[in-house]
N, C-alpha and C positions, 0 to 999 in steps of 0.2 A: 500500475493500478488498473483494475478492470473498469471499463466504462459502463457500469451497471449501478442501479440504485443511486443514492445521494451521498456524495462524499461528506463526511462528518468530522467533528473535532478530533475523534480518535484517529482518523486517517491523517489529519494535519499534524497532531502532536506525535503520533507514532512513526510517521514517515516524512511528510512534506516539509515540516519544519527542520528536520534533520538534514534532508536533501539540500535545502537552501543554505544551511550552515556549512556544508562540506563542498558545495559545488565548485568553488574556486581552488580547492586543494587538490583536485583530481581532474582527469579528463572524463567527464560524466555523460552518460546516455540515460535519458529518462523516457521510458516506453509506456504507451497506453496499450494494454494487452487485450485487443478486441478478439483475437483468436481464442484466448482463454474464456472470454465471455460466452462464446457460442457453444460451450460444452453443455449448456442448457439453452432452451429456445429463447431467443430475443426477437422482439418485433423489429423488423429492419429499420423503419423510420426512426423509432426511438433509439436504437443502437447508434445510428449515424449522428443523431443529435447529442447523445451522451458522449460520444468520442470528442466532439468539439467542446462540450462543456468541461470535460476533464482537462483537455489541453488548456483551456482558458483558466481553469483553476490552478494548474501548474504555474502558469505565468503570473497570475494574481498573487500566488504565494511568494513569488520572488525568484523563481527559476529564470536564469538569464540566458536567452537563446543565442546571445552573442558568444557565450563561453561553453554552452552545453547544447547537446542535440536533444530536442523533444520530438518524438516520432511515434507513429502508429505501427504496431506489430505487423499487421497484414500488408502494409505498404512495402515491406521488405520480404520478398518471398523466401529468402534464405532461412528465415525462422522455421517455416514449415518443412523445408527440405532437410535441414539439419536434424530437426526433431525426428523424422523418419529414420535417419541413419542411426541416431542414438537409441531409438526404440529397439532396433535390431541387436543392440548389445546390452540391453537392460533386462535382467531377469524379472519375470512377472511377479515373483514373490516379493521383490523389493517394493513394487508398486502397491501390492495388496496390503502391505504393512502400513501404508501411509494413513495417519490418523484422520486427516480430513476426508480421504476417500472412504474410509470405513464409516465415518459419521454421516457423510452426505448420502452414500449409497443405502444406508440403513433406513433413510427417510423416503426412498423412492421405490416404487414397485418395479420400474424399468429404468435402467441407466444406460447411457451411451458410452461407447468405448473412450470417447474424449475425456470423460471424468477420470477413468483409470490412467490415461496417458498424460493427463494434465501436468504432473511433475516432470515428465520427460520434455514437454514443450517448454516448461520453465527452465529446465537445464539448458535447453538449446538457446533460449533467450540470453542466458548468461555466458555460456561457453562460446557462442558465436562471436562475441567481442573480446574474448580472452580477458574477461573481467577479473581484476585482482581483488576487489572488495565489492560486496553486495550489501547495501544498507537497507535491511528489511526489519520488520517487526518480529516479535518472538514467535508468532503463530506460523511464520514461514521457516523457522529454524530447521525443522525436519526436512522440508523440501530442499533447503540449502545443503544439508548433509547428504541427501540423495544426489544432488548435483556433483558434489565432491566425489562421491562413490562412482558415479557414471564416468566422470572425467578420468579418474584413476583406472577404472576398468578399461576404458578405451585406450588410454596410454599404455597399459600393460599388454593389450592385444596387438596394437598397431604402431607402437612407438610413441615417443613424447610428442604430443599434439596440442593438448589443452593446458592452459593455466588452471591450477586447482584453486578456486576462489576462497577467500575468507569472508566472514560475516562481520558487519559493523552494526551494533545496536545502540540506539540512544539510551541514556541512563535515566532520564526523567520523562514521564508521560509515554513510555514505550507501549504501555498496555492500558488503554482507557476502557473502563468497564461500562456496561449499560446503566443508564440512570434509573431505569425501572427495575433492573435485576443486576445488582453490582457483583454477582458471582459469575456473570457471563460477559465476555468481551463485547464492547460496542460494535455493532455489525450493520453494514449497509442493507442486509437482507432481512433484518428484524422488522416486524410489522407493528410493534407497539407504538402508540402515539407519543409516549413520553420516554422512548428508549434512547434517543440520540438527539444531539444538536447538529443539524446539517450546516455546512459552511455557508449556504445561501439563505438560511432561515432569517426572517426579519427580527429586529430586536425584541418586539413584543412576544413573539413565539419562543425565542431563546429564553427570555425571563420566565415565561410560563412553564416551559419544559423543565428548567433547572429548579424552579420552586416546587415542582411536584416530584423531585428526585427522592428515591428511597434512602432513608438514613437508618436509624436504629431506635431502640426504646429509651435511650438515655435523653435527658433534656438538653445537654450541651456537650461540647467537644471535650473528650478526655482521651488523650493520645495513648494511654495505657490500655484502654478498653474499647476504643472506637471500633464500630463495625465496618464492614467493607464499603458500605454506601458512603459513610462519612469520609473515610480515607480516600475514596475515589474522587469526591468533590474537592478535597484538599489537594490531591495530586493534580487535578485539572487546573486549579488555581496556580499551583507552583509551576506547572509546565508552561503556562502562559506568561507568568510574571518573572520566572527565572530567579525568584528569591531563594536564598539558602535555607537549609533546614531550620537553623536556630531562629531566623526571622519568621518563618512560617509557624513554628511552635509558639513563639511569643505573640503572634497576631491572633491565632485561632484558639489557643488553650482557654477553655471555659466559655467560649462563644456559643450562644444558643443557635440551634440549627437554622431557624428562620433567617437570622443575620448572616450566618455562614453562606446560605444559599444566595442571599442578595449580593454578598461580596463576590461570589463565584460568577453569578450572572452578569454583574457589571464588568468584571474582568473580561469575560468572554465577549460581551457586546463591544467593549472598547477595542478589542483586537480584531473582531470580524467586520466592523463597520468600514474601516479603510480597505480591508481585503475585498469586501463586496463592491466598493466603489471602483477599485482597479478592475475587478471582473466585468463590471458594466461597461467600462471604457474599452476593454479588450474586445468584448463581444459586439460592440457597436461597429466594428470594422471586420466583417467576415473574411475579406480578402487578406487582411494582415494575418489572421489566425491560420488560414489555409496555407499561406506562404511559409509560416513558421514550421508547420508540419511537413510540407514538401521539402523545405531546406534540410530539416532534420533527417528525413529518410535518405536524401541524396548524400548527406555527410557520412552516414554510417554504412551505407550500402557497400562501398569498396572494402571495408573491414569485414563485413559479413560474407561477401562473395569470396574473398580470399580464404577465409576459414573453410567455407564449404568446398572450395577447390582443393584445399589441402587434405580435408577429410576424404574426399573422393579418391584422391591419389593414394592415400594411405590404405584405403579399403580395396583398392584395385578396380574401382568403378571407371566407366568411360568418362573422359574429360575433354 
């Protein structure tokens, strides 16, 4: 995740919760991608603070640093080094087709080269560790496909070097929509006051935001005709509660929207209160958090450096 904006329940339900679930099934590396963040200007002091905030949120969510590496992208220089070498084998046409690049560049009068090269750096993040599975949300599926294409192209040019990764997507809550506009994915960069519930929002603000969520013109829940706003609220409840579909339908069918929103709000508050308490405990000891990040970088650096050395040798570069 990028250390920008405020992580929200969409980030938790779409990624963090899934990461916690699978962390003991694989050898996992969880990265805070600060190099990606600076494709647009970030205030240095704010960026440094956000890096630590995201690391603490990883831990508060339940990522176990005893079993997993939690690290900051820029702390391992091999990320940037491999990205350059992969840039040299990636056709520019592949990058210009990226949906996110086209959408973001259309909103800016001037764009930096980093925005175009963003997917190559993401490919480097993955291929550097010979990752077999990448658990990401649906919005990153196109970037994952590019990563596979880059790995296959490099392997065809220079010999079998990279594992071609697979994608693992959570089945519930993978795509949480904005509470103010349920046709758009919940986003850290959105500016609407009632767009998202941040992971560190106090209970009163959580309740206020959810009670103002967009629904539709019907008076109560009808699963056959419910609009996207209603379905989004129900999806959020189900993702937090893990209740099966039949239980969800029995609970909410015919329920008036005000009562639905109250149920959703209390479910979110109940889950985030202990989460926030863990966050406060973690951030109360800055030395502990810094040690986790330092240890994570030290654990993954040998893997990353070995990959870079192999790529240099395959490409004929000086080693």
